[in-house]
KEKE-3310 file (N, C-alpha, C; in steps of 0.2 Angstrom, whole numbers, plus 5000, padded with zeros to 4 digits):
npx = (5141:5133:5121:5108:5102:5094:5090:5077:5085:5081:5084:5091:5096:5102:5115:5112:5124:5140:5155:5161:5153:5152:5168:5168:5160:5165:5179:5175:5169:5181:5189:5182:5181:5171:5161:5158:5151:5154:5149:5153:5145:5142:5131:5134:5134:5123:5113:5117:5110:5098:5094:5098:5090:5093:5105:5102:5098:5111:5116:5108:5107:5121:5130:5132:5131:5138:5134:5144:5142:5139:5127:5121:5120:5110:5099:5096:5091:5082:5070:5072:5071:5083:5098:5114:5129:5142:5145:5148:5165:5172:5187:5190:5187:5194:5207:5203:5199:5212:5219:5212:5214:5228:5232:5227:5231:5226:5230:5229:5222:5225:5214:5213:5215:5230:5247:5259:5251:5248:5259:5263:5252:5256:5269:5264:5254:5265:5274:5261:5258:5265:5263:5254:5250:5253:5246:5244:5245:5238:5234:5222:5218:5207:5196:5184:5187:5187:5176:5186:5196:5193:5191:5204:5209:5202:5206:5219:5220:5213:5225:5235:5233:5225:5215:5205:5198:5204:5191:5196:5189:5183:5167:5153:5160:5167:5157:5150:5160:5163:5149:5149:5161:5165:5154:5160:5175:5173:5177:5180:5174:5179:5171:5181:5182:5191:5199:5211:5217:5220:5226:5235:5241:5243:5230:5220:5210:5195:5196:5192:5181:5173:5170:5163:5151:5145:5150:5160:5158:5160:5172:5178:5174:5179:5194:5193:5184:5183:5180:5172:5160:5148:5144:5142:5134:5125:5118:5118:5106:5095:5096:5091:5078:5074:5073:5064:5053:5051:5051:5037:5029:5028:5035:5031:5032:5042:5044:5054:5068:5068:5076:5091:5104:5118:5133:5147:5161:5169:5187)
npy = (5149:5143:5147:5142:5144:5144:5125:5114:5101:5085:5088:5101:5118:5115:5124:5126:5125:5129:5124:5134:5147:5146:5147:5161:5168:5166:5173:5186:5189:5187:5199:5210:5209:5203:5194:5177:5163:5146:5128:5112:5100:5082:5066:5061:5076:5081:5073:5077:5088:5084:5074:5084:5095:5109:5111:5108:5122:5131:5126:5131:5144:5146:5153:5150:5133:5122:5104:5094:5081:5066:5059:5071:5081:5073:5072:5083:5086:5075:5079:5093:5097:5102:5101:5101:5100:5091:5088:5098:5096:5096:5094:5098:5108:5118:5118:5124:5138:5141:5142:5154:5163:5163:5168:5180:5188:5182:5180:5165:5155:5140:5132:5120:5103:5093:5098:5089:5085:5097:5102:5096:5097:5114:5112:5104:5114:5121:5118:5118:5129:5142:5154:5155:5162:5159:5165:5160:5145:5133:5121:5112:5110:5100:5101:5107:5126:5140:5154:5167:5158:5155:5170:5175:5166:5169:5184:5180:5176:5188:5195:5191:5196:5187:5184:5174:5159:5142:5129:5116:5106:5092:5088:5089:5100:5106:5116:5121:5129:5139:5143:5151:5160:5169:5179:5187:5189:5194:5189:5177:5159:5143:5128:5114:5101:5084:5090:5095:5083:5076:5082:5085:5074:5061:5055:5043:5047:5044:5033:5042:5037:5029:5039:5051:5040:5040:5031:5034:5032:5019:5015:5025:5018:5007:5009:5017:5008:5003:5018:5023:5017:5017:5031:5026:5014:5018:5031:5032:5025:5030:5043:5039:5038:5050:5056:5048:5049:5065:5065:5058:5067:5066:5072:5083:5100:5107:5108:5124:5125:5130:5139:5149:5142:5137:5144:5135:5136:5126:5121)
npz = (4509:4522:4531:4540:4552:4570:4576:4583:4591:4600:4614:4611:4605:4589:4579:4562:4552:4539:4539:4534:4535:4551:4554:4551:4557:4571:4567:4566:4577:4586:4579:4584:4595:4601:4609:4610:4611:4609:4605:4597:4593:4596:4598:4611:4616:4614:4623:4634:4636:4637:4646:4656:4663:4669:4661:4648:4649:4648:4637:4626:4629:4624:4609:4596:4591:4586:4574:4576:4577:4563:4566:4572:4560:4552:4559:4561:4546:4544:4555:4552:4539:4534:4523:4524:4519:4523:4541:4557:4562:4577:4579:4567:4563:4574:4565:4554:4560:4566:4554:4549:4561:4559:4547:4548:4559:4571:4589:4599:4612:4623:4633:4644:4647:4650:4652:4648:4635:4631:4626:4616:4606:4604:4597:4586:4579:4578:4567:4557:4556:4554:4554:4567:4580:4597:4609:4624:4634:4645:4656:4662:4679:4685:4692:4700:4702:4715:4714:4713:4706:4695:4692:4692:4680:4669:4667:4669:4655:4646:4648:4641:4627:4618:4605:4604:4611:4614:4620:4630:4642:4641:4638:4649:4653:4647:4641:4648:4654:4645:4641:4655:4657:4640:4639:4650:4645:4630:4620:4605:4612:4610:4612:4610:4614:4610:4602:4604:4610:4600:4589:4594:4593:4602:4602:4591:4576:4568:4555:4538:4530:4540:4546:4539:4537:4551:4558:4568:4581:4585:4580:4593:4602:4601:4605:4616:4626:4639:4645:4636:4635:4641:4634:4623:4619:4627:4627:4614:4608:4616:4609:4597:4600:4606:4595:4586:4592:4591:4576:4578:4583:4596:4607:4619:4624:4635:4651:4656:4666:4681:4688:4684:4680:4692:4695:4691:4689:4685:4680)
capx = (5141:5126:5118:5099:5098:5097:5084:5078:5086:5080:5081:5096:5096:5109:5115:5112:5132:5142:5162:5164:5148:5156:5174:5166:5156:5173:5184:5172:5170:5188:5191:5176:5181:5164:5159:5153:5151:5154:5153:5155:5140:5138:5126:5134:5133:5115:5110:5119:5103:5091:5094:5099:5085:5098:5112:5100:5097:5116:5118:5103:5111:5128:5127:5133:5131:5138:5134:5149:5141:5134:5118:5116:5117:5106:5092:5092:5088:5075:5064:5068:5072:5089:5102:5119:5132:5143:5145:5155:5168:5175:5193:5192:5184:5197:5212:5200:5198:5220:5220:5212:5219:5237:5230:5224:5234:5222:5232:5224:5222:5220:5213:5213:5220:5237:5254:5260:5247:5250:5266:5265:5250:5261:5274:5261:5253:5270:5274:5258:5253:5271:5262:5251:5253:5250:5246:5246:5244:5235:5232:5216:5216:5205:5196:5180:5189:5182:5176:5190:5202:5190:5192:5209:5211:5201:5210:5226:5218:5214:5232:5240:5230:5225:5207:5202:5201:5199:5194:5196:5190:5178:5160:5149:5163:5168:5153:5148:5165:5160:5143:5150:5166:5163:5152:5167:5181:5171:5179:5176:5176:5178:5172:5181:5183:5197:5203:5217:5221:5218:5230:5244:5246:5241:5224:5218:5203:5193:5197:5189:5176:5170:5167:5156:5144:5144:5153:5169:5156:5160:5179:5182:5170:5186:5199:5194:5176:5180:5178:5167:5153:5141:5141:5140:5131:5117:5116:5116:5101:5092:5097:5087:5071:5072:5071:5059:5047:5052:5046:5031:5026:5026:5037:5028:5034:5048:5043:5059:5070:5065:5081:5097:5111:5122:5140:5151:5168:5176:5195)
capy = (5149:5139:5147:5142:5147:5136:5121:5109:5091:5082:5096:5105:5120:5116:5129:5124:5130:5125:5128:5143:5152:5144:5150:5167:5172:5165:5176:5193:5189:5190:5205:5217:5208:5203:5188:5171:5155:5140:5120:5109:5095:5076:5064:5064:5084:5083:5070:5081:5093:5081:5074:5088:5102:5115:5110:5108:5131:5133:5124:5133:5151:5146:5157:5145:5125:5116:5099:5089:5070:5066:5058:5077:5084:5068:5073:5091:5084:5072:5084:5102:5095:5104:5096:5102:5097:5091:5091:5103:5092:5103:5097:5102:5118:5120:5117:5128:5143:5142:5143:5162:5165:5164:5173:5187:5190:5184:5176:5159:5153:5135:5131:5113:5098:5092:5099:5087:5086:5106:5103:5092:5101:5119:5110:5101:5118:5129:5117:5118:5135:5144:5161:5156:5167:5158:5169:5156:5136:5134:5117:5110:5109:5093:5101:5114:5132:5148:5160:5170:5158:5156:5178:5174:5164:5174:5189:5179:5178:5194:5200:5188:5198:5183:5185:5169:5153:5136:5126:5107:5102:5086:5087:5097:5103:5114:5118:5126:5133:5144:5149:5154:5164:5170:5185:5191:5189:5195:5185:5169:5154:5137:5122:5111:5090:5080:5091:5093:5077:5075:5087:5085:5065:5057:5053:5044:5049:5036:5034:5045:5031:5029:5047:5048:5034:5041:5025:5037:5032:5013:5018:5027:5012:4999:5012:5017:5001:5007:5025:5025:5012:5020:5037:5027:5010:5019:5037:5033:5022:5035:5047:5037:5037:5056:5059:5047:5054:5073:5065:5057:5072:5062:5078:5087:5106:5104:5114:5127:5125:5135:5145:5148:5135:5139:5143:5127:5135:5119:5120)
capz = (4517:4525:4538:4541:4560:4576:4575:4590:4589:4605:4618:4610:4598:4585:4573:4555:4548:4537:4542:4531:4543:4559:4554:4548:4563:4573:4564:4564:4585:4586:4577:4587:4604:4603:4618:4608:4613:4602:4603:4595:4599:4595:4601:4619:4621:4614:4628:4641:4635:4638:4654:4662:4663:4668:4655:4642:4648:4644:4629:4621:4628:4618:4603:4591:4591:4576:4572:4576:4574:4558:4566:4574:4557:4549:4562:4557:4540:4545:4558:4550:4532:4531:4522:4526:4515:4529:4551:4556:4564:4583:4577:4560:4564:4578:4560:4552:4563:4569:4552:4547:4565:4557:4540:4551:4566:4579:4593:4600:4618:4625:4640:4646:4646:4652:4651:4643:4628:4627:4626:4608:4603:4603:4592:4579:4578:4575:4561:4553:4554:4556:4557:4572:4588:4601:4617:4630:4637:4652:4657:4667:4686:4685:4699:4703:4706:4716:4709:4713:4705:4688:4689:4687:4673:4664:4671:4663:4646:4644:4648:4636:4622:4616:4602:4601:4614:4614:4628:4629:4647:4640:4639:4648:4656:4643:4636:4655:4654:4638:4646:4660:4654:4635:4643:4653:4640:4627:4613:4605:4617:4608:4617:4607:4613:4610:4597:4609:4612:4593:4586:4598:4591:4607:4600:4584:4572:4564:4547:4534:4526:4545:4547:4535:4540:4556:4564:4574:4587:4585:4582:4599:4607:4599:4605:4622:4628:4648:4645:4632:4633:4642:4630:4613:4621:4631:4623:4606:4608:4619:4607:4591:4604:4608:4587:4584:4596:4588:4571:4580:4587:4604:4613:4622:4627:4640:4655:4659:4672:4687:4690:4680:4683:4696:4691:4692:4687:4679:4677)
cpx = (5135:5125:5110:5099:5099:5090:5084:5081:5086:5078:5087:5095:5104:5107:5118:5117:5134:5150:5163:5161:5150:5163:5173:5163:5163:5176:5181:5169:5175:5188:5189:5177:5174:5163:5155:5155:5151:5155:5150:5149:5138:5133:5127:5132:5126:5113:5113:5113:5098:5091:5097:5097:5091:5105:5110:5099:5105:5118:5113:5106:5116:5126:5130:5134:5129:5137:5138:5149:5139:5128:5115:5114:5112:5098:5091:5089:5082:5069:5064:5070:5077:5095:5110:5124:5140:5143:5151:5158:5172:5184:5196:5190:5188:5204:5210:5200:5208:5222:5218:5214:5225:5238:5230:5226:5232:5225:5229:5227:5222:5220:5209:5217:5227:5244:5257:5257:5249:5255:5268:5259:5252:5265:5272:5259:5258:5272:5269:5255:5259:5267:5257:5254:5251:5250:5246:5242:5239:5232:5225:5217:5212:5201:5189:5187:5185:5181:5182:5198:5198:5192:5200:5213:5206:5205:5219:5223:5216:5220:5234:5238:5228:5217:5204:5205:5197:5200:5194:5198:5185:5169:5157:5153:5166:5166:5151:5153:5164:5155:5144:5155:5167:5161:5157:5174:5179:5175:5177:5178:5174:5178:5172:5184:5189:5200:5208:5221:5223:5225:5237:5248:5244:5235:5222:5214:5203:5194:5192:5181:5170:5165:5161:5150:5142:5146:5159:5167:5163:5169:5183:5179:5178:5191:5201:5187:5178:5177:5171:5160:5149:5138:5139:5135:5123:5116:5114:5108:5095:5092:5090:5080:5069:5071:5068:5054:5044:5048:5041:5026:5025:5029:5035:5033:5039:5046:5052:5060:5068:5070:5087:5103:5113:5128:5144:5159:5173:5185:5198)
cpy = (5148:5143:5148:5143:5140:5132:5118:5104:5089:5090:5103:5110:5122:5121:5125:5126:5126:5129:5132:5149:5150:5151:5158:5171:5170:5173:5184:5194:5193:5197:5213:5216:5209:5195:5181:5167:5148:5132:5116:5101:5090:5072:5064:5071:5084:5080:5074:5083:5089:5077:5077:5095:5108:5117:5113:5118:5133:5131:5127:5142:5152:5149:5152:5137:5120:5108:5095:5081:5071:5062:5064:5081:5080:5069:5080:5091:5083:5075:5090:5102:5100:5099:5101:5097:5091:5093:5094:5100:5098:5101:5101:5108:5120:5120:5125:5137:5144:5145:5151:5165:5168:5169:5178:5189:5189:5180:5173:5157:5145:5134:5125:5109:5098:5095:5095:5085:5093:5107:5102:5097:5110:5117:5106:5108:5124:5126:5115:5123:5140:5150:5161:5159:5164:5161:5166:5149:5136:5129:5115:5109:5103:5095:5107:5119:5137:5150:5165:5166:5156:5165:5179:5172:5166:5181:5186:5179:5181:5197:5198:5190:5192:5185:5180:5162:5147:5133:5117:5105:5095:5090:5084:5100:5112:5118:5124:5133:5141:5148:5152:5160:5167:5176:5191:5193:5194:5197:5177:5166:5148:5131:5117:5100:5089:5085:5091:5089:5073:5076:5090:5076:5062:5054:5050:5046:5044:5039:5039:5042:5032:5033:5047:5048:5036:5035:5027:5034:5025:5012:5019:5021:5009:4999:5014:5013:5007:5011:5026:5023:5015:5026:5033:5020:5012:5025:5037:5029:5028:5042:5046:5039:5042:5059:5056:5050:5062:5071:5063:5060:5070:5069:5080:5092:5104:5108:5117:5126:5129:5141:5144:5145:5139:5140:5137:5129:5131:5123:5115)
cpz = (4520:4531:4539:4548:4564:4575:4580:4588:4598:4610:4618:4605:4596:4580:4566:4551:4545:4538:4539:4535:4548:4558:4552:4554:4571:4575:4567:4574:4589:4583:4578:4592:4605:4607:4609:4608:4609:4607:4599:4597:4597:4601:4608:4620:4619:4620:4634:4643:4638:4643:4660:4659:4661:4664:4648:4641:4647:4639:4624:4622:4625:4612:4596:4594:4588:4579:4570:4574:4568:4560:4569:4564:4553:4551:4560:4550:4540:4548:4555:4542:4528:4531:4520:4522:4519:4538:4550:4563:4571:4582:4572:4560:4570:4572:4558:4554:4566:4562:4548:4554:4562:4550:4545:4559:4571:4583:4596:4606:4617:4629:4640:4644:4650:4650:4646:4635:4625:4624:4617:4604:4601:4597:4587:4578:4574:4569:4557:4552:4555:4560:4562:4577:4593:4610:4620:4631:4644:4654:4664:4673:4688:4691:4696:4706:4709:4711:4708:4709:4698:4686:4687:4683:4669:4663:4664:4655:4645:4644:4644:4630:4616:4610:4601:4606:4617:4619:4627:4636:4647:4640:4644:4651:4652:4639:4644:4655:4651:4639:4648:4661:4648:4638:4644:4648:4635:4620:4613:4610:4612:4610:4611:4609:4615:4604:4601:4608:4604:4588:4589:4598:4595:4604:4595:4582:4570:4557:4544:4533:4535:4547:4546:4535:4545:4562:4567:4579:4589:4585:4590:4605:4608:4603:4615:4625:4635:4649:4642:4632:4635:4637:4624:4616:4625:4627:4619:4606:4610:4615:4600:4593:4603:4599:4585:4588:4593:4582:4571:4579:4592:4609:4613:4625:4634:4646:4657:4665:4676:4689:4686:4684:4686:4694:4695:4695:4690:4680:4678)
residu = (MET:LEU:ASP:PHE:GLY:LYS:HIS:LYS:VAL:ALA:GLU:VAL:ASN:ILE:SER:ALA:VAL:ASP:TYR:GLU:ALA:ALA:CYS:ALA:LYS:VAL:VAL:HIS:ALA:ALA:GLU:THR:THR:SER:ALA:LEU:SER:VAL:SER:ALA:LEU:ALA:VAL:HIS:GLY:VAL:MET:THR:GLY:VAL:LEU:ASP:LYS:GLN:HIS:ALA:GLN:ARG:LEU:ASN:ALA:LEU:ASP:LEU:VAL:VAL:PRO:ASP:GLY:GLN:PRO:VAL:ARG:TRP:ALA:LEU:ARG:LEU:VAL:HIS:GLY:ILE:ALA:LEU:PRO:ASP:ARG:VAL:TYR:GLY:PRO:GLU:LEU:THR:LEU:ARG:VAL:CYS:ALA:ASP:ALA:ALA:ALA:SER:GLY:LEU:PRO:VAL:TYR:PHE:TYR:GLY:SER:LYS:PRO:ALA:VAL:LEU:GLU:LYS:LEU:ARG:ALA:GLN:LEU:ALA:GLU:ARG:PHE:PRO:LYS:LEU:GLU:ILE:ALA:GLY:MET:GLU:PRO:SER:LYS:PHE:ARG:GLN:LEU:SER:ALA:GLU:GLU:ASN:ALA:GLU:ALA:VAL:GLU:ARG:ILE:LYS:GLN:SER:GLY:ALA:LYS:ILE:VAL:PHE:VAL:GLY:LEU:GLY:CYS:PRO:ARG:GLN:GLU:VAL:TRP:ALA:TYR:GLU:ASN:ALA:PRO:ASP:LEU:SER:LEU:PRO:VAL:LEU:ALA:VAL:GLY:ALA:ALA:PHE:ASP:PHE:HIS:ALA:GLY:LEU:LEU:SER:GLN:ALA:PRO:PRO:TRP:MET:GLN:ALA:ARG:GLY:LEU:GLU:TRP:LEU:TYR:ARG:LEU:ILE:MET:GLU:PRO:THR:ARG:LEU:TRP:HIS:ARG:TYR:LEU:VAL:LEU:ASN:PRO:LEU:PHE:CYS:TRP:GLU:ILE:ALA:LYS:GLN:LEU:LEU:GLY:LEU:LYS:LYS:GLY:ARG:THR:ALA:ALA:PRO:SER:LEU:PRO:ALA:LYS:MET:TYR:TYR:GLY)
# end
């Protein structure tokens, strides 16, 4: 189990942990009914913090921000000398937490995505983890909620008996949701990106050899060029420039955002 604490990559504090440490923190929080806000960030997620000062505050307030992308893991080694054996990939973390939840009798809740995706996800998880108890599934409304609507969603999750919440609203909305709601839920809340679509069987993952070499972005760009071209062709080079500045000592301390981020209530 590896846990080297948090270290700044660009503007975001990344948790230098392995899968075992991340899962252990989630299970402990679930068993003790403790708030734990978790996100798995690749380059795109890190860059949301670089480009938005107030969102960087949210990300840096999360309890656990794992290196989802290989370039983020490599940046930990280049900048801080921390060599993790692998990234902590959101979809894989989801499966490992589900396995631990099934073994420990911890009910889980899935918040976000579309009804059809959730139906397929439920079927796939039931086949893979027969003992996993799914306390509830709630699709996204794909809009901002009122404070009352958000409070009602939080209450539904509480009343479901769930001990772990997975959020699939897309980056950065899911990180905002975890930041705003994990404290009220007093449960581990995991923002896991495309894991819902992957494990529902609706979105294919890059071959293992591409994942290991940090080329998953290329695979996803080929699969969804219209939606993802900006994320990869613009943000990837900007990320490399941010890391270069950090290595060369050219990054100055960033002025803190003037106030706490306003509530967004994504749903």
